[in-house]
C-alpha positions as CSV (number, residue, x, y, z in Angstrom):
1,M,29.7,4.0,-11.3
2,F,27.9,0.6,-13.7
3,D,25.3,-0.3,-12.5
4,T,24.6,-4.1,-10.8
5,L,23.4,-6.8,-11.8
6,D,20.6,-6.8,-9.4
7,S,19.6,-2.9,-10.4
8,L,19.5,-3.6,-14.1
9,V,17.3,-7.1,-13.5
10,N,15.0,-5.0,-11.8
11,R,15.2,-1.5,-13.5
12,W,14.1,-4.2,-16.7
13,G,11.5,-5.3,-14.1
14,R,10.1,-2.4,-14.0
15,F,10.3,-1.3,-17.1
16,R,8.8,-4.3,-18.7
17,L,6.1,-3.4,-15.6
18,T,5.2,0.2,-16.9
19,M,5.4,-1.0,-20.6
20,S,2.5,-3.0,-20.2
21,R,0.7,-1.4,-17.4
22,H,0.6,2.4,-20.5
23,I,-0.6,-0.7,-23.3
24,S,-4.0,-1.4,-21.0
25,R,-4.6,2.0,-19.2
26,G,-4.4,3.3,-23.0
27,L,-7.1,0.5,-24.1
28,A,-9.1,0.2,-20.0
29,A,-9.0,4.4,-21.0
30,T,-11.0,3.7,-24.4
31,L,-13.7,1.0,-24.0
32,F,-13.6,2.3,-20.3
33,P,-13.3,6.1,-20.6
34,P,-12.4,7.4,-16.2
35,R,-15.0,8.5,-13.8
36,C,-15.2,10.7,-10.3
37,C,-16.0,8.0,-7.9
38,L,-17.0,11.0,-5.7
39,C,-19.8,12.9,-8.4
40,D,-19.5,11.1,-11.3
41,F,-17.5,14.0,-13.3
42,P,-14.7,12.2,-15.8
43,G,-11.8,11.7,-14.4
44,A,-9.0,13.6,-13.9
45,S,-6.7,11.7,-15.4
46,L,-6.2,7.0,-16.6
47,D,-5.6,6.8,-14.0
48,L,-7.5,8.1,-11.7
49,D,-11.1,8.3,-11.0
50,L,-11.2,11.0,-9.5
51,C,-12.3,14.6,-11.4
52,E,-10.1,18.0,-10.8
53,I,-12.1,19.7,-7.9
54,C,-12.5,16.2,-5.7
55,H,-8.4,15.7,-5.9
56,E,-7.8,19.4,-5.1
57,D,-10.2,18.7,-2.3
58,L,-9.1,15.3,-0.9
59,P,-7.3,16.0,3.2
60,W,-3.6,15.7,1.8
61,E,-1.1,14.9,4.8
62,R,1.4,17.7,4.6
63,E,3.0,16.3,7.5
64,A,4.0,12.7,7.2
65,P,6.0,11.1,10.2
66,P,10.1,10.8,10.1
67,G,9.9,7.4,7.6
68,A,6.3,7.0,6.9
69,V,4.9,8.2,4.0
70,V,1.0,9.2,4.4
71,A,-0.8,10.6,1.4
72,M,-4.2,11.4,3.7
73,R,-5.1,12.6,6.7
74,Y,-8.5,10.4,7.9
75,A,-11.1,12.3,7.1
76,P,-13.9,12.9,4.5
77,P,-14.1,11.7,1.8
78,A,-11.2,10.0,2.3
79,D,-12.3,7.8,5.1
80,E,-15.4,7.4,3.6
81,L,-13.8,5.6,1.0
82,I,-11.8,3.4,3.1
83,R,-14.1,2.3,5.5
84,D,-16.2,1.7,2.0
85,L,-13.9,-0.6,0.6
86,K,-13.5,-2.6,3.2
87,Y,-16.3,-3.4,5.7
88,R,-18.2,-2.7,2.6
89,G,-16.6,-4.7,-0.4
90,I,-16.5,-1.7,-2.6
91,T,-13.4,-3.1,-3.9
92,P,-13.4,0.3,-6.6
93,N,-12.4,2.2,-4.1
94,A,-8.7,0.3,-3.7
95,R,-7.4,1.8,-6.8
96,V,-8.7,5.0,-6.0
97,L,-6.5,4.9,-2.8
98,G,-4.0,2.7,-4.5
99,V,-2.8,5.9,-6.9
100,L,-3.4,7.8,-4.8
101,L,-0.9,6.6,-2.9
102,A,1.3,5.9,-5.6
103,Q,1.4,10.3,-6.3
104,A,2.2,10.9,-2.6
105,V,5.4,8.0,-2.7
106,E,5.9,10.5,-6.3
107,A,5.9,13.2,-5.1
108,R,8.1,12.4,-1.9
109,D,10.9,12.4,-5.0
110,A,13.1,9.3,-2.6
111,P,14.7,6.1,-4.0
112,L,11.8,3.5,-4.5
113,P,11.8,0.5,-3.0
114,S,12.4,-3.3,-4.9
115,L,9.3,-5.3,-3.6
116,L,5.8,-3.9,-2.1
117,V,4.7,-6.0,1.0
118,P,0.7,-5.5,2.0
119,V,0.0,-6.4,6.5
120,P,-1.5,-8.8,6.2
121,L,-4.9,-10.8,7.4
122,H,-5.3,-13.7,10.1
123,G,-6.2,-16.8,7.7
124,A,-9.2,-16.6,9.8
125,R,-10.1,-12.4,9.0
126,L,-9.2,-13.3,5.3
127,R,-11.7,-15.8,5.4
128,E,-14.3,-13.5,6.8
129,R,-13.9,-10.6,4.9
130,G,-12.7,-12.2,1.7
131,F,-9.9,-10.0,0.5
132,N,-7.4,-7.8,2.0
133,Q,-7.2,-3.9,1.5
134,A,-3.9,-3.3,2.0
135,A,-2.8,-6.2,-0.5
136,M,-5.3,-5.0,-3.1
137,L,-4.3,-1.1,-2.5
138,A,-0.3,-1.9,-2.5
139,R,-1.2,-4.3,-5.9
140,Y,-3.0,-0.2,-7.9
141,A,-0.1,1.8,-6.4
142,G,2.7,-1.5,-7.7
143,Q,1.4,-1.1,-10.9
144,L,1.4,2.5,-11.4
145,L,5.4,2.6,-9.9
146,G,6.7,-0.3,-11.3
147,I,7.1,-1.7,-8.3
148,P,6.3,-5.8,-7.7
149,C,4.0,-6.9,-4.7
150,A,3.9,-9.5,-2.1
151,P,1.4,-10.2,-0.9
152,R,2.1,-14.1,0.6
153,A,5.8,-12.9,2.0
154,M,4.6,-12.4,5.1
155,K,1.9,-13.8,7.5
156,R,-0.2,-13.0,10.7
157,V,1.0,-15.5,13.4
158,R,-1.8,-14.8,15.8
159,D,-5.5,-13.1,15.2
160,T,-5.1,-10.6,16.6
161,P,-7.8,-7.8,17.8
162,T,-9.9,-5.3,16.1
163,Q,-7.3,-2.1,16.8
164,T,-10.1,-0.1,17.4
165,S,-11.1,0.4,20.5
166,L,-7.6,0.5,22.3
167,S,-5.4,2.1,23.6
168,M,-1.7,3.2,22.6
169,D,-0.4,0.7,25.0
170,E,-2.6,-1.9,24.0
171,R,-2.3,-1.0,20.1
172,H,1.4,-2.2,21.4
173,R,0.7,-5.1,22.9
174,N,-2.1,-6.2,20.8
175,V,0.4,-6.3,17.5
176,R,4.5,-7.8,19.2
177,G,5.5,-10.8,17.6
178,A,2.4,-10.7,15.5
179,F,4.4,-10.8,12.5
180,A,6.4,-13.7,10.6
181,V,8.6,-14.0,7.2
182,N,6.0,-17.3,5.9
183,G,8.6,-19.5,5.4
184,A,11.9,-19.9,3.6
185,A,11.2,-18.2,-0.1
186,A,9.5,-16.1,0.9
187,R,12.6,-14.9,3.4
188,R,15.1,-15.1,-0.2
189,R,12.8,-12.8,-2.4
190,L,12.3,-10.3,1.1
191,L,17.0,-9.9,1.2
192,A,17.4,-10.4,-3.1
193,A,15.1,-7.9,-2.8
194,G,16.9,-5.4,0.3
195,H,14.8,-2.8,0.2
196,V,11.2,-3.2,0.8
197,A,7.1,-1.4,1.4
198,V,5.0,-2.5,4.5
199,V,1.4,-0.6,3.4
200,D,-2.3,-0.8,5.1
201,D,-4.4,1.5,4.4
202,V,-4.6,3.6,8.2
203,M,-2.4,4.7,9.7
204,T,-3.0,5.3,13.9
205,T,-0.1,5.2,16.2
206,G,1.9,3.2,13.8
207,S,2.2,0.3,16.3
208,T,0.5,-2.6,12.7
209,L,3.6,-1.2,10.8
210,A,6.2,-0.4,13.4
211,E,6.1,-3.8,14.1
212,M,6.5,-5.0,10.1
213,K,8.9,-3.3,9.7
214,C,11.0,-5.0,13.1
215,A,9.9,-8.2,11.8
216,L,11.5,-7.2,8.2
217,L,14.9,-5.9,9.8
218,A,15.6,-9.5,11.9
219,A,14.9,-11.4,9.3
220,G,17.7,-9.6,7.0
221,V,16.0,-7.1,5.6
222,R,18.1,-3.5,4.9
223,R,15.1,-1.7,4.7
224,V,12.3,-1.6,5.2
225,D,9.4,1.7,4.9
226,L,6.3,2.4,6.5
227,W,3.5,3.5,4.2
228,A,-0.6,3.9,4.3
229,V,-3.1,5.3,2.4
230,A,-4.1,8.0,5.7
231,R,-3.0,8.3,8.8
232,V,-5.5,9.4,12.1
233,K,-4.6,12.6,13.8
């Protein structure tokens, strides 16, 4: 069968992203050789600031929930990298974690989505933190996979309390109805993509990702995958 016009456009867009990434990463590696962020040994590849030993010793997730991609368990040193990014503003960790998420996606060997949608922060939380860690992770994972990221496609309509100290039932209630498509232009982009992946840093009960999936499916998106860097067990 011949490719559809949309498929050809998506493939051309990914080719352009991939080519520009190859050129830029080669230049960056020449000027700034990658170093392991955990032990300061030389990095294992041009894309990853981890050495081979530290990379192998990460707490890899072997049993992700159905319909989800999870790179690691929320255990040392993955949990420390995430906390340092999220609460201390050590933003270089986002590149490391985003690349690890992309590697987990590639290992799955399944059809890739056409668009990445990070879990949004409420405006008040975004102003307080200064960045959305999920958006940074999605951007770096998307660069490696050749998938565009839509950080403003969805919005958080309620400033929900942190999920950290809540029970499972409380977590589900806390995020119920918390997300919505961010306007008509965002809806058109989501529908044109058809297949999207929601990206977050940590999956605990999965309630946040599930609520995002419900909102996207209700908006008419055909397929929604769930991606997280780490999972709490």
